[in-house]
VOLUMGU-866506 format. One record per residue (C-alpha): residue number from 1; x, y, z. Coordinates in pm, 1 decimal, decimal comma, always signed. Each point is the difference from the previous one (the first is absolute). Last residue first. Example, Ala and Ser with C-alpha at 12.3 -4.5 7.8 and 13.67 -1.06 7.14 Angstrom:
<pts>
PT   nr         x         y         z
PT    2   +1367,0    -106,0    +714,0
PT    1    -137,0    -344,0     +66,0
</pts>
This chain:
<pts>
PT   nr         x         y         z
PT  160   +3110,5   +1543,9    +906,1
PT  159      -7,9    -128,4    -309,6
PT  158    -270,2    -229,1     -64,7
PT  157     +83,1    -371,6    +113,3
PT  156    -222,3     -81,7    +233,0
PT  155    -306,9    +236,5    -133,7
PT  154      -4,5    -244,7    -285,0
PT  153      +5,7    -329,4    +223,4
PT  152    -235,2    +200,8    +199,3
PT  151    -247,7      +6,8    -313,3
PT  150    +122,6    -338,7    -149,2
PT  149    -155,8    -159,6    +345,0
PT  148    -326,4    +245,3     -25,0
PT  147     -85,9    -168,0    -402,6
PT  146     -24,7    -351,9    +173,8
PT  145    -180,5     +71,0    +287,8
PT  144    -189,6    +167,7    -263,2
PT  143     -40,8    -321,5    -112,8
PT  142     -59,7    -237,4    +203,1
PT  141    -363,3    -130,6    -169,2
PT  140     -71,2    +203,9    -303,4
PT  139    +268,9    -135,6    -292,8
PT  138    +103,7    +196,2    -174,2
PT  137    +141,0     +92,6    -357,9
PT  136    +178,7    +299,0    -114,3
PT  135    +169,5     +80,6    +288,8
PT  134    +229,2    +305,4      -1,8
PT  133    +290,8    +177,9    +187,1
PT  132    +136,5    +290,5      -5,2
PT  131    -301,6    +212,5    -204,5
PT  130    +169,3    +344,6      -5,1
PT  129    -161,7    +269,5    +207,5
PT  128    +288,6    +115,5    +187,6
PT  127     -66,1    -118,7    +292,1
PT  126      -9,3    -379,0    -129,1
PT  125    -325,4    -120,9    -160,4
PT  124     -94,0    -396,6     +28,5
PT  123    -241,8     -98,4    -234,3
PT  122    -224,6    -278,2     +52,1
PT  121    -222,8    -175,8    -234,4
PT  120    -332,7    -145,9     -32,9
PT  119     -82,8     +22,8    -384,6
PT  118    -306,7    +197,1      -3,1
PT  117    -240,1     +36,3    -279,8
PT  116    -120,3     -74,5    -356,1
PT  115    -191,4    -299,6     -64,7
PT  114     -22,7    -383,9    -151,0
PT  113    -187,7    -252,9    +114,1
PT  112    +114,3    -382,6     +19,4
PT  111      +8,5     -16,4    +381,7
PT  110    +208,6    +311,2     +32,2
PT  109    +193,1    +214,3    -209,9
PT  108    +104,9    +356,5      -1,6
PT  107    +114,3    +248,7    -268,4
PT  106    +123,9    +351,5     +77,4
PT  105     +69,8    +258,8    +327,4
PT  104    +326,9    -120,5    +180,3
PT  103    +217,9    +220,0    -200,2
PT  102     +89,4    +282,1    +341,0
PT  101    -166,9    +295,9    -233,6
PT  100    -265,4    -284,9    -103,7
PT   99    -100,6     -66,1    +356,7
PT   98     +44,8    +382,3     +67,1
PT   97    -263,4     +49,0    -283,4
PT   96    -240,5    -274,3    +175,5
PT   95    -290,7    +213,1    -107,8
PT   94    -170,1     -63,5    +329,0
PT   93    +380,6     +42,8    +142,2
PT   92    -118,4     -14,7    +432,3
PT   91    +288,0     -16,4    +183,1
PT   90      -8,0    -242,4    +299,0
PT   89    +176,0    +186,0    +386,5
PT   88     +63,9    -277,3    +275,1
PT   87    -145,5    +134,0    +310,8
PT   86    -353,6    -154,3     -81,5
PT   85    +184,9    -334,7     -56,7
PT   84    -283,5    -197,9    +172,8
PT   83     -21,3    -187,5    -317,6
PT   82    -314,4    +117,9     -34,3
PT   81     -43,3    +261,5     +87,7
PT   80    +320,5     +34,8    -277,3
PT   79    -219,0     -81,9    -242,7
PT   78    -315,3    +192,3    +112,4
PT   77    +233,9    +307,7      -8,3
PT   76    +137,3     -96,4    -370,5
PT   75    -319,1     +14,5     -85,0
PT   74     -84,6    +354,1    +115,4
PT   73    +295,3     +84,5    -146,1
PT   72    -147,4     -40,3    -356,4
PT   71    +171,8    -325,8    -195,4
PT   70    +341,1    -163,4    -180,4
PT   69    +229,7    -165,1    +186,0
PT   68    +324,0    +156,3    +212,0
PT   67    +102,1     -80,1    +378,9
PT   66    +245,1    +239,0    +166,1
PT   65    +285,8     -50,0    +245,6
PT   64    +237,3    +292,3    +145,6
PT   63    +312,1    -107,5    +109,1
PT   62    +214,8    +132,9    +303,5
PT   61    +123,9    -380,5     +84,3
PT   60    -215,0     +73,4    +377,5
PT   59    -250,0     +59,7    -253,4
PT   58     -35,1    -305,1    -242,8
PT   57      +5,6    -207,2    +377,3
PT   56    -301,9    +262,6    +104,5
PT   55    -202,9     -84,2    -369,4
PT   54    +129,5    -453,6     +30,5
PT   53    -386,2     -66,8    +112,1
PT   52    -132,8    +238,3    -284,1
PT   51    +221,5    -103,8    -239,8
PT   50    -140,1    -359,1     +85,2
PT   49    -349,4     +66,2      -0,7
PT   48     +76,3    +196,0    -365,4
PT   47    +149,4    -356,2    -110,3
PT   46    -233,0    -250,6    +139,9
PT   45    -322,4    +211,0    -141,1
PT   44    +153,5     +57,0    -364,9
PT   43     +63,9    -370,3     +37,0
PT   42    -445,4     -55,8     +15,8
PT   41    -142,9    +268,9    -147,1
PT   40    -144,8    +329,9    +199,6
PT   39    +183,2    +235,3    -202,3
PT   38    +126,7     -96,6    -354,5
PT   37    +364,2     -52,1    -218,3
PT   36    +211,2    +156,2    +313,1
PT   35    +324,2    +237,7    -105,2
PT   34    +287,7     +30,0    +274,3
PT   33    +111,4    +294,3     +64,6
PT   32    +291,3     +39,6    +230,5
PT   31    +214,1    +295,8    +177,0
PT   30    +376,2    +115,5     +65,1
PT   29     -29,6    +327,9    +151,7
PT   28    +163,8    +410,0    -148,7
PT   27    -302,5     +72,8    -263,2
PT   26    -360,2    -168,7    +149,6
PT   25    -141,3    +300,1     -98,6
PT   24    +150,0      +1,9    -389,7
PT   23    -167,6    -376,9     +14,2
PT   22    -275,2     +71,3     +56,8
PT   21    -310,8      -4,3    +230,4
PT   20    -323,3    +127,0     +92,9
PT   19     -80,6     -50,5    +339,8
PT   18    -346,4    -138,1    +156,2
PT   17    +121,1    -336,4     +94,3
PT   16    -187,0    -200,5    -280,9
PT   15    +304,9    +208,8    -187,2
PT   14     -96,9    +256,6    -271,7
PT   13    +254,1     +17,9    -362,2
PT   12    +270,7    +222,2     -84,6
PT   11    +191,1    -164,6    -263,7
PT   10    +402,5     +96,9    -133,6
PT    9    +151,5    -299,7    -142,9
PT    8    +189,8    -219,5    +164,9
PT    7    +386,9    +104,6    -112,5
PT    6    +168,3    -368,0    -117,0
PT    5    +291,4    -139,4    +175,2
PT    4    -178,9    -273,8     +45,4
PT    3    -191,0    -126,2    -308,7
PT    2    -374,2     +79,6     -57,1
PT    1    -305,7    -169,6    -187,7
</pts>
């Protein structure tokens, strides 16, 4: 998994909002990407709803937010609508290439079953494209507020 100080890998992914997102295009502004295991599951729904509700607060702090998981753009659009988070760009990573680059793709286990999938983790990326903070394990409830607090704290400590 990427660590604080690591540069984020280059990628280009389509989002549920119709835009194509790449770290290069985001340079000059901090951003957050939260990786979630699967659309339409309870924890992922909670997390996406919370980030969707906090989107205006992140915008006010000058921080873009993206969710990312496997699946296609159509699935991301449906999931965003289900979560009342249409304005929140959910990135479609069907071949899990970006999840692999961030280190969130790998062997998981649930209910006694082992499989390959996306780990729930979040990265705050600075304006230069380096990881500023990592949440390698996440509890969905309250996580968006935790990330917003960290983003605001970094903004207040940034050299002016």
